[in-house]
Structures are given as structure tokens and as C-alpha cells.
Backbone as JSON Lines, residues from 0, in Angstrom:
{"i":0,"aa":"X","n":[0.03,22.11,-4.25],"ca":[-0.03,21.32,-2.12],"c":[-0.26,20.16,-2.85]}
{"i":1,"aa":"X","n":[-0.81,19.77,-4.13],"ca":[-1.48,18.51,-4.4],"c":[0.26,17.71,-4.72]}
{"i":2,"aa":"X","n":[0.47,18.7,-4.86],"ca":[2.42,17.52,-5.53],"c":[2.62,17.47,-4.34]}
{"i":3,"aa":"X","n":[2.68,18.04,-2.79],"ca":[3.84,17.67,-1.59],"c":[2.35,16.93,-1.12]}
{"i":4,"aa":"X","n":[1.63,16.95,-1.46],"ca":[0.77,15.57,-1.1],"c":[0.3,14.16,-1.49]}
{"i":5,"aa":"X","n":[0.74,14.2,-2.99],"ca":[0.65,13.26,-4.15],"c":[2.06,12.73,-3.72]}
{"i":6,"aa":"X","n":[4.04,13.27,-3.21],"ca":[4.91,12.8,-2.6],"c":[5.02,12.38,-1.09]}
{"i":7,"aa":"X","n":[4.07,13.16,-0.07],"ca":[4.32,12.1,0.86],"c":[3.31,10.9,1.11]}
{"i":8,"aa":"X","n":[2.04,11.47,-0.54],"ca":[1.78,9.63,-0.29],"c":[2.22,8.57,-0.92]}
{"i":9,"aa":"X","n":[2.93,8.66,-1.8],"ca":[4.67,7.74,-2.01],"c":[4.69,7.23,-1.49]}
{"i":10,"aa":"X","n":[5.86,7.85,-0.5],"ca":[6.32,7.84,1.07],"c":[5.99,6.83,1.5]}
{"i":11,"aa":"X","n":[3.96,7.24,2.26],"ca":[3.25,6.48,2.87],"c":[3.1,5.2,1.68]}
{"i":12,"aa":"X","n":[3.03,5.29,0.8],"ca":[2.93,3.89,0.45],"c":[3.2,2.44,0.15]}
{"i":13,"aa":"X","n":[4.84,3.41,0.08],"ca":[6.25,3.23,-0.49],"c":[6.61,2.32,1.16]}
{"i":14,"aa":"X","n":[6.53,3.42,2.07],"ca":[7.14,2.73,3.78],"c":[5.69,1.05,3.98]}
{"i":15,"aa":"X","n":[4.41,1.92,4.0],"ca":[3.61,0.6,4.69],"c":[3.47,-1.17,4.03]}
{"i":16,"aa":"X","n":[3.73,-0.23,2.13],"ca":[4.13,-1.87,1.16],"c":[5.45,-2.55,2.25]}
{"i":17,"aa":"X","n":[6.11,-1.72,2.1],"ca":[7.33,-2.61,2.66],"c":[7.72,-3.42,3.9]}
{"i":18,"aa":"X","n":[6.16,-3.0,4.74],"ca":[6.55,-3.63,6.23],"c":[5.07,-4.09,6.02]}
{"i":19,"aa":"X","n":[4.78,-4.7,4.63],"ca":[3.32,-5.41,4.83],"c":[4.27,-6.43,4.16]}
{"i":20,"aa":"X","n":[5.05,-6.19,3.44],"ca":[5.74,-7.68,2.65],"c":[6.46,-7.84,3.84]}
{"i":21,"aa":"X","n":[7.98,-7.0,4.8],"ca":[8.07,-7.53,6.08],"c":[7.49,-8.73,6.92]}
{"i":22,"aa":"X","n":[5.75,-7.99,7.31],"ca":[5.57,-8.68,8.32],"c":[5.32,-10.36,7.39]}
{"i":23,"aa":"X","n":[4.35,-10.75,6.16],"ca":[4.7,-11.27,5.29],"c":[5.49,-12.54,5.02]}
{"i":24,"aa":"X","n":[7.17,-11.54,4.76],"ca":[8.29,-12.4,5.34],"c":[8.49,-13.3,6.39]}
{"i":25,"aa":"X","n":[8.21,-12.57,7.03],"ca":[8.62,-12.8,8.32],"c":[7.47,-13.93,8.54]}
{"i":26,"aa":"X","n":[6.4,-14.27,8.47],"ca":[4.91,-15.13,8.97],"c":[5.84,-16.14,8.03]}
{"i":27,"aa":"X","n":[6.62,-15.99,7.27],"ca":[7.28,-17.17,6.04],"c":[8.83,-17.49,6.93]}
{"i":28,"aa":"X","n":[8.8,-17.17,7.52],"ca":[10.32,-17.44,8.6],"c":[11.11,-17.01,7.84]}
{"i":29,"aa":"X","n":[11.64,-15.78,7.47],"ca":[12.48,-15.28,6.53],"c":[12.51,-13.81,7.72]}
{"i":30,"aa":"X","n":[13.53,-14.19,8.37],"ca":[14.06,-12.87,9.39],"c":[14.14,-11.62,9.62]}
{"i":31,"aa":"X","n":[13.2,-10.75,8.45],"ca":[14.04,-9.9,7.76],"c":[13.66,-8.33,9.79]}
{"i":32,"aa":"X","n":[13.64,-7.83,9.15],"ca":[13.88,-7.06,10.07],"c":[13.01,-5.8,9.62]}
{"i":33,"aa":"X","n":[12.22,-5.28,10.94],"ca":[10.52,-3.74,10.84],"c":[11.1,-3.24,10.57]}
{"i":34,"aa":"X","n":[12.33,-2.48,11.25],"ca":[12.98,-0.9,10.88],"c":[14.41,-1.0,8.98]}
{"i":35,"aa":"X","n":[13.9,-2.89,8.63],"ca":[14.0,-2.55,7.09],"c":[13.65,-1.41,6.16]}
{"i":36,"aa":"X","n":[12.55,-1.03,6.02],"ca":[12.44,0.08,5.19],"c":[13.25,1.23,5.34]}
{"i":37,"aa":"X","n":[13.63,1.74,6.49],"ca":[14.05,2.95,6.73],"c":[16.07,2.84,6.89]}
{"i":38,"aa":"X","n":[16.4,1.42,6.94],"ca":[17.34,1.66,6.33],"c":[18.53,1.76,4.72]}
{"i":39,"aa":"X","n":[19.63,2.32,4.82],"ca":[19.98,2.53,3.24],"c":[21.34,1.83,2.74]}
{"i":40,"aa":"X","n":[21.42,2.07,1.73],"ca":[22.63,1.21,0.86],"c":[22.82,-0.21,2.1]}
{"i":41,"aa":"X","n":[24.2,0.52,2.38],"ca":[24.96,-1.06,2.65],"c":[24.78,-1.66,4.14]}
{"i":42,"aa":"X","n":[23.68,-1.14,5.23],"ca":[22.45,-2.39,5.88],"c":[21.79,-3.01,5.22]}
{"i":43,"aa":"X","n":[20.82,-2.31,3.97],"ca":[20.09,-2.97,4.15],"c":[20.27,-4.19,3.41]}
{"i":44,"aa":"X","n":[21.69,-3.92,2.56],"ca":[22.23,-4.97,1.69],"c":[22.37,-5.86,2.91]}
{"i":45,"aa":"X","n":[22.88,-5.67,3.91],"ca":[23.95,-7.3,5.07],"c":[22.81,-7.33,6.07]}
{"i":46,"aa":"X","n":[21.06,-6.69,6.13],"ca":[20.12,-7.62,6.87],"c":[19.44,-8.0,5.63]}
{"i":47,"aa":"X","n":[19.71,-7.99,4.05],"ca":[18.85,-9.29,3.71],"c":[19.71,-9.98,3.49]}
{"i":48,"aa":"X","n":[20.85,-10.34,3.21],"ca":[22.01,-10.66,3.22],"c":[21.3,-12.09,3.96]}
{"i":49,"aa":"X","n":[21.76,-11.45,5.38],"ca":[21.04,-12.03,6.37],"c":[20.25,-12.97,6.7]}
{"i":50,"aa":"X","n":[19.56,-12.59,6.23],"ca":[17.91,-12.89,6.97],"c":[17.83,-13.95,5.44]}
{"i":51,"aa":"X","n":[18.68,-14.01,4.43],"ca":[17.86,-15.22,3.17],"c":[19.46,-15.67,2.79]}
{"i":52,"aa":"X","n":[19.98,-15.77,4.37],"ca":[21.2,-17.18,4.02],"c":[20.78,-18.23,3.9]}
{"i":53,"aa":"X","n":[21.29,-19.41,2.54],"ca":[20.56,-20.12,3.34],"c":[19.39,-20.34,2.28]}
{"i":54,"aa":"X","n":[19.13,-19.43,1.28],"ca":[17.88,-20.01,0.5],"c":[18.15,-19.81,-0.97]}
{"i":55,"aa":"X","n":[17.51,-20.1,-1.64],"ca":[17.85,-20.21,-3.17],"c":[17.94,-18.75,-3.73]}
{"i":56,"aa":"X","n":[18.41,-19.48,-4.79],"ca":[18.89,-17.57,-6.41],"c":[17.51,-17.15,-6.05]}
{"i":57,"aa":"X","n":[16.4,-17.89,-6.3],"ca":[15.14,-17.24,-7.24],"c":[14.01,-16.43,-5.69]}
{"i":58,"aa":"X","n":[15.21,-17.77,-4.23],"ca":[14.05,-16.69,-3.43],"c":[14.82,-15.37,-2.66]}
{"i":59,"aa":"X","n":[16.25,-15.02,-3.17],"ca":[16.72,-14.36,-2.49],"c":[15.9,-13.33,-3.89]}
{"i":60,"aa":"X","n":[16.04,-13.42,-5.3],"ca":[15.32,-12.54,-6.08],"c":[14.39,-12.21,-5.84]}
{"i":61,"aa":"X","n":[12.78,-13.82,-5.73],"ca":[11.95,-12.96,-5.17],"c":[11.13,-11.82,-4.64]}
{"i":62,"aa":"X","n":[12.79,-12.27,-3.1],"ca":[12.81,-11.02,-1.35],"c":[13.55,-10.37,-1.98]}
{"i":63,"aa":"X","n":[13.95,-10.11,-2.75],"ca":[14.88,-8.8,-2.77],"c":[14.47,-8.12,-3.63]}
{"i":64,"aa":"X","n":[14.49,-8.95,-4.76],"ca":[14.21,-8.15,-6.31],"c":[12.43,-7.47,-6.15]}
{"i":65,"aa":"X","n":[11.73,-8.3,-6.18],"ca":[10.08,-8.33,-5.82],"c":[9.72,-7.5,-5.14]}
{"i":66,"aa":"X","n":[9.88,-8.02,-3.84],"ca":[9.37,-8.04,-3.42],"c":[8.84,-6.49,-1.98]}
{"i":67,"aa":"X","n":[10.62,-7.06,-2.41],"ca":[11.11,-5.26,-1.17],"c":[11.66,-3.67,-1.75]}
{"i":68,"aa":"X","n":[11.41,-4.54,-3.1],"ca":[11.84,-2.92,-4.6],"c":[10.99,-2.79,-5.41]}
{"i":69,"aa":"X","n":[10.48,-4.17,-6.0],"ca":[9.25,-3.66,-6.71],"c":[7.99,-3.42,-6.65]}
{"i":70,"aa":"X","n":[7.25,-4.04,-5.65],"ca":[6.11,-3.84,-4.98],"c":[5.59,-2.19,-4.37]}
{"i":71,"aa":"X","n":[7.29,-2.27,-3.53],"ca":[7.02,-0.53,-2.66],"c":[7.14,0.51,-3.81]}
{"i":72,"aa":"X","n":[8.24,0.37,-4.71],"ca":[7.65,1.75,-5.39],"c":[6.87,1.26,-6.11]}
{"i":73,"aa":"X","n":[6.34,0.6,-7.39],"ca":[5.03,0.48,-8.1],"c":[3.27,0.87,-8.04]}
{"i":74,"aa":"X","n":[3.71,0.06,-5.9],"ca":[2.53,0.85,-5.52],"c":[2.17,2.58,-5.58]}
{"i":75,"aa":"X","n":[3.62,3.17,-4.35],"ca":[3.93,4.07,-4.53],"c":[3.61,5.5,-6.04]}
{"i":76,"aa":"X","n":[4.27,5.09,-6.71],"ca":[3.51,5.65,-7.67],"c":[2.56,6.29,-8.25]}
{"i":77,"aa":"X","n":[1.8,4.03,-7.81],"ca":[0.34,4.4,-8.22],"c":[-0.29,4.74,-6.88]}
{"i":78,"aa":"X","n":[0.02,5.2,-6.02],"ca":[-0.4,5.96,-4.93],"c":[-0.03,7.82,-5.02]}
{"i":79,"aa":"X","n":[0.76,8.38,-5.78],"ca":[1.42,9.33,-6.54],"c":[0.29,10.13,-7.72]}
{"i":80,"aa":"X","n":[0.64,8.52,-8.52],"ca":[-0.29,9.67,-9.74],"c":[-1.85,9.5,-9.32]}
{"i":81,"aa":"X","n":[-3.11,8.67,-8.43],"ca":[-3.65,8.86,-7.36],"c":[-4.74,10.34,-7.01]}
{"i":82,"aa":"X","n":[-3.18,10.88,-6.03],"ca":[-3.21,11.96,-5.63],"c":[-2.98,12.84,-6.53]}
{"i":83,"aa":"X","n":[-2.39,12.93,-7.66],"ca":[-2.7,14.09,-9.09],"c":[-3.78,14.12,-9.59]}
{"i":84,"aa":"X","n":[-4.12,15.06,-10.45],"ca":[-5.42,14.94,-11.11],"c":[-4.92,14.64,-12.47]}
{"i":85,"aa":"X","n":[-5.19,13.13,-12.57],"ca":[-4.4,13.16,-14.02],"c":[-5.08,12.18,-14.53]}
{"i":86,"aa":"X","n":[-5.3,12.46,-16.01],"ca":[-6.52,11.53,-16.6],"c":[-6.29,10.81,-17.4]}
{"i":87,"aa":"X","n":[-7.06,9.58,-16.55],"ca":[-6.49,7.58,-16.61],"c":[-7.22,7.55,-18.68]}
{"i":88,"aa":"X","n":[-6.2,7.7,-19.25],"ca":[-6.37,6.79,-20.52],"c":[-5.37,5.39,-21.17]}
{"i":89,"aa":"X","n":[-5.6,5.59,-22.25],"ca":[-4.52,4.4,-23.04],"c":[-2.85,5.06,-22.62]}
{"i":90,"aa":"X","n":[-3.13,5.61,-22.54],"ca":[-1.87,5.96,-23.2],"c":[-1.08,6.28,-21.35]}
{"i":91,"aa":"X","n":[-1.82,5.57,-20.43],"ca":[-1.94,6.07,-19.14],"c":[-1.07,4.17,-18.91]}
{"i":92,"aa":"X","n":[-2.31,3.63,-19.12],"ca":[-2.11,2.02,-18.88],"c":[-0.95,2.78,-19.67]}
{"i":93,"aa":"X","n":[-0.81,2.46,-21.06],"ca":[0.74,1.7,-21.76],"c":[1.75,2.58,-20.67]}
{"i":94,"aa":"X","n":[2.23,3.54,-19.99],"ca":[2.76,4.22,-19.28],"c":[3.21,3.4,-17.95]}
{"i":95,"aa":"X","n":[1.69,2.92,-17.84],"ca":[2.32,2.12,-16.25],"c":[2.85,1.09,-16.67]}
{"i":96,"aa":"X","n":[2.65,0.18,-17.65],"ca":[2.74,-1.24,-17.6],"c":[3.87,-1.15,-18.17]}
{"i":97,"aa":"X","n":[4.73,-0.16,-19.09],"ca":[6.18,0.16,-19.11],"c":[6.83,-0.01,-18.63]}
{"i":98,"aa":"X","n":[6.84,1.26,-16.67],"ca":[6.72,2.03,-15.87],"c":[7.22,-0.06,-14.84]}
{"i":99,"aa":"X","n":[5.88,-0.73,-15.05],"ca":[6.3,-1.61,-14.1],"c":[7.29,-3.31,-15.08]}
{"i":100,"aa":"X","n":[7.34,-3.59,-16.29],"ca":[7.93,-4.08,-16.83],"c":[9.65,-3.23,-16.42]}
{"i":101,"aa":"X","n":[9.95,-2.33,-16.34],"ca":[11.38,-1.67,-16.24],"c":[12.08,-1.63,-14.62]}
{"i":102,"aa":"X","n":[11.06,-1.63,-13.6],"ca":[10.67,-1.82,-12.34],"c":[11.07,-3.17,-12.36]}
{"i":103,"aa":"X","n":[10.28,-4.29,-12.96],"ca":[10.74,-5.17,-12.58],"c":[12.06,-5.83,-12.86]}
{"i":104,"aa":"X","n":[12.49,-6.37,-14.44],"ca":[14.2,-5.73,-15.25],"c":[15.11,-5.23,-13.66]}
{"i":105,"aa":"X","n":[15.1,-4.02,-13.52],"ca":[15.74,-3.58,-12.46],"c":[15.76,-4.76,-11.24]}
{"i":106,"aa":"X","n":[14.55,-5.09,-10.32],"ca":[14.57,-5.41,-9.21],"c":[15.32,-7.21,-9.88]}
{"i":107,"aa":"X","n":[15.55,-7.53,-10.67],"ca":[15.56,-9.1,-11.11],"c":[17.7,-8.36,-11.21]}
{"i":108,"aa":"X","n":[17.74,-7.63,-11.71],"ca":[18.95,-7.6,-11.79],"c":[19.4,-6.86,-9.87]}
{"i":109,"aa":"X","n":[19.17,-6.4,-9.13],"ca":[18.86,-5.59,-7.55],"c":[19.63,-6.96,-7.34]}
{"i":110,"aa":"X","n":[18.17,-7.59,-7.05],"ca":[18.79,-9.71,-6.6],"c":[19.43,-10.58,-6.75]}
{"i":111,"aa":"X","n":[19.47,-10.12,-8.19],"ca":[20.78,-11.26,-8.36],"c":[22.31,-10.74,-8.15]}
{"i":112,"aa":"X","n":[22.7,-8.73,-8.28],"ca":[23.86,-8.6,-6.94],"c":[23.55,-8.93,-6.01]}
{"i":113,"aa":"X","n":[22.69,-8.79,-5.16],"ca":[22.56,-9.0,-3.53],"c":[22.61,-10.55,-3.63]}
{"i":114,"aa":"X","n":[22.24,-11.39,-4.79],"ca":[22.54,-12.84,-4.96],"c":[24.16,-13.46,-4.5]}
{"i":115,"aa":"X","n":[24.68,-12.31,-5.53],"ca":[26.25,-13.01,-6.0],"c":[27.11,-12.02,-4.65]}
{"i":116,"aa":"X","n":[26.84,-11.21,-4.08],"ca":[27.04,-10.24,-2.78],"c":[27.34,-12.17,-1.58]}
{"i":117,"aa":"X","n":[26.33,-12.27,-1.63],"ca":[26.13,-13.32,-0.36],"c":[27.33,-14.39,-0.77]}
{"i":118,"aa":"X","n":[26.79,-14.57,-1.98],"ca":[27.82,-15.83,-2.36],"c":[29.47,-15.62,-1.82]}
{"i":119,"aa":"X","n":[29.72,-14.39,-2.55],"ca":[31.49,-14.04,-2.29],"c":[31.45,-14.19,-0.47]}
{"i":120,"aa":"X","n":[30.67,-13.35,0.04],"ca":[30.66,-13.23,1.38],"c":[30.85,-14.86,2.31]}
{"i":121,"aa":"X","n":[30.04,-15.36,1.67],"ca":[29.58,-16.68,2.39],"c":[31.2,-17.6,1.67]}
{"i":122,"aa":"X","n":[31.58,-17.66,0.87],"ca":[32.57,-18.51,-0.16],"c":[34.38,-17.96,0.59]}
{"i":123,"aa":"X","n":[33.97,-16.94,1.42],"ca":[34.79,-16.2,1.68],"c":[34.72,-16.19,3.13]}
{"i":124,"aa":"X","n":[34.12,-17.04,4.33],"ca":[34.53,-17.43,5.18],"c":[33.19,-16.2,6.16]}
{"i":125,"aa":"X","n":[33.46,-14.82,5.56],"ca":[33.01,-14.17,6.39],"c":[31.63,-14.22,7.45]}
């Protein structure tokens, strides 16, 4: 039963963090739809490319890689760990930092990939 609770805690933290990030982005003028956390694959990328049109590469990487990928997953994993009876130790914290670094590297890769797709799309006139 605890694993079931932890999985739903992960999902809830993931969605709520995404919604909070989208609210912040909309406040700053990036028009990402509130239904974004529920989109998958192609539609998600299309929405990101549309909302980040005309922005710099670093903004694209920060928004798509860090705010909408790393933060929700990392906070979801923290919620998952806190809902399970895991003993915190120095190894746990080292593992958490390693997972965060892996997620950041993946976020940078994802942001670069979306930036390149956006550049190809806009250079072809689509």
C-alpha cells in the first residue's frame, strides 16, 4: 500500500510542479497551455516550440529542459522517497545529488533537441 501511495505522490508532485512552472512562465509572457503536463511526445514538443518561438537558445533550454523536465521529475522523486520508509543517510544524499546531475544533463540534452527542431521548423518556413 505504501508503494501505491508513493507512486501517486510522485504523479501528484509531477503534475503540480508542472502547473506551477507553467503559471510562472505565463506570468513572464511564455504562453504555454495549462494542459501541457497531460500532453505527450509530439504534441508536447509542438506546444513548446510554439510557445518559445522567438526566444533565445538559453531560454529554450532553461524552460524546456529545467523547468518542465528536471524540476517536476526531481520533486516527484523526492515525494516518492518521502512517502516510502527510506532511511536518510549520507549514501541517500549522494544518490540524490547523482540523480539530480543526471536529470540536469538530460534536461540540457532535451532543451537542445527542442531548440534544434524549432530552428529546423522555422528555417523551412513551416
